[in-house]
ROVEXKE-934365 format. One line per 10 residues: number of its first residue (from 1); their letters; for each residue x, y, z of C-alpha. Coordinates in pm, whole numbers, always signed. Each point is the difference from the previous one (the first is absolute). Example, Ala and Ser with C-alpha at 12.3 -4.5 7.8 and 13.67 -1.06 7.14 Angstrom:
BEGIN
1	AS	+1230/-450/+780 ~ +137/+344/-66
END
This chain:
BEGIN
1	MSARNRRLPR	-2/+5/-7 ~ +158/+336/-72 ~ +91/+261/+267 ~ -280/+218/-123 ~ -259/-246/+74 ~ +138/-119/+324 ~ -204/-71/+286 ~ +270/-122/+254 ~ +242/+199/+202 ~ +356/+28/-141
11	HLSWPLTTSD	+136/-266/+255 ~ -240/-277/-149 ~ -25/-172/-346 ~ -185/-254/-161 ~ +223/-309/-98 ~ -210/-83/-311 ~ -176/+201/-263 ~ -314/-93/-204 ~ +219/-62/-285 ~ +197/-251/+189
21	ISDALGPHMP	-321/-171/+99 ~ -163/+18/-354 ~ +316/-133/-166 ~ +12/-295/+251 ~ -359/-91/-38 ~ -29/+62/-356 ~ -327/-152/-128 ~ -142/-39/+358 ~ +8/+387/+72 ~ -378/+57/-120
31	QIGSLWFRDN	-85/-252/+239 ~ +116/+205/+282 ~ -304/+197/+195 ~ +210/+247/+181 ~ +373/+94/+14 ~ +57/+245/+286 ~ +300/+171/+133 ~ -30/+70/+363 ~ +148/+294/+153 ~ +122/-134/+335
41	PSNDGTLLRV	+249/-293/+66 ~ -134/-333/+149 ~ +78/-61/+348 ~ +120/-341/-94 ~ +218/+95/-281 ~ -212/-120/-283 ~ +74/+137/-315 ~ -230/-181/-258 ~ -346/-142/+71 ~ -239/-189/-238
51	GWVPPVTSSY	-336/-116/+116 ~ -308/-152/-125 ~ -326/+140/+110 ~ -297/-220/-87 ~ -338/+153/-92 ~ -199/+31/+327 ~ -381/-61/-31 ~ -263/+86/+231 ~ -280/-236/+106 ~ -190/+333/+84
61	GVGTGMPAHM	-37/+104/-362 ~ +233/+288/+33 ~ +218/-100/-272 ~ +390/-68/+20 ~ +63/+254/+266 ~ +340/+97/-159 ~ +67/+211/-310 ~ +129/-222/-293 ~ +342/+154/+3 ~ +55/-133/+355
71	QGLQIMVLPL	-65/-344/-114 ~ +218/-247/-172 ~ +376/+38/-31 ~ +171/+281/+179 ~ +351/+115/+15 ~ +153/+227/+249 ~ +368/+182/+6 ~ +102/+136/+334 ~ +286/+228/+38 ~ +344/-21/+175
81	GAADRAAART	+278/+233/+80 ~ +116/+186/-320 ~ +366/-125/+76 ~ -114/-359/-4 ~ -202/+24/-332 ~ +281/-119/-251 ~ +89/-320/+172 ~ -363/-86/+86 ~ -120/+61/-358 ~ +270/-228/-146
91	ILRREALPQL	-119/-275/+237 ~ -354/+31/-68 ~ +37/+46/-366 ~ +209/-335/-28 ~ -197/-198/+277 ~ -311/+124/+129 ~ -151/+98/-364 ~ +32/-332/-164 ~ -147/-160/+341 ~ -298/+278/-35
101	DEWITQALQA	-58/-101/-364 ~ -16/-387/+105 ~ -222/+77/+287 ~ -247/+190/-222 ~ +38/-282/-264 ~ -121/-235/+272 ~ -291/+215/+129 ~ -130/+33/-336 ~ +6/-360/-76 ~ -145/-88/+357
111	PETWLLTRRG	-316/-199/+61 ~ -301/+165/+132 ~ +80/-95/+366 ~ +320/+181/+17 ~ -180/+297/-170 ~ -250/+11/+285 ~ +266/+110/+260 ~ +209/+309/+45 ~ +366/-93/-50 ~ +324/+187/-55
121	RHWQLINGHL	+381/-1/+22 ~ +236/+267/+100 ~ +351/+27/-64 ~ +255/+165/+235 ~ +362/+71/+11 ~ +170/-122/+322 ~ +371/+49/+41 ~ +28/+38/-365 ~ -192/-324/-90 ~ -324/-47/-156
131	AHHDER	-267/-182/+204 ~ -378/-45/-83 ~ -288/-89/+224 ~ -340/-139/-120 ~ -315/+133/+156 ~ -319/-183/+41
END
């Protein structure tokens, strides 16, 4: 994101760009419901998160209860200290983005029972090494 459109304080930076994610996902990019760039760092060091949000139906006749853009595949990029951006970006592009693409490929081919539950994965850098954790 260019400096003129910057929403972050100077000491923070996003480790990935929209182009990084789009290039990594290729034909899967149109399947992404939302791509967010958060303004605040995560307390647990998460830098990248993907999630599946199932359509919520209501037995009370109110509808889904959630806007369409909040359902399906969601990606969130979280900032980190600007001094750590280059190293984090290299590791995320090399390791996390291929894993992200694989996770999305599996989600798009998942059986209905998988799709009925909220799921996710997040990636963190811990002492310079990439770690990921699945959420369910």
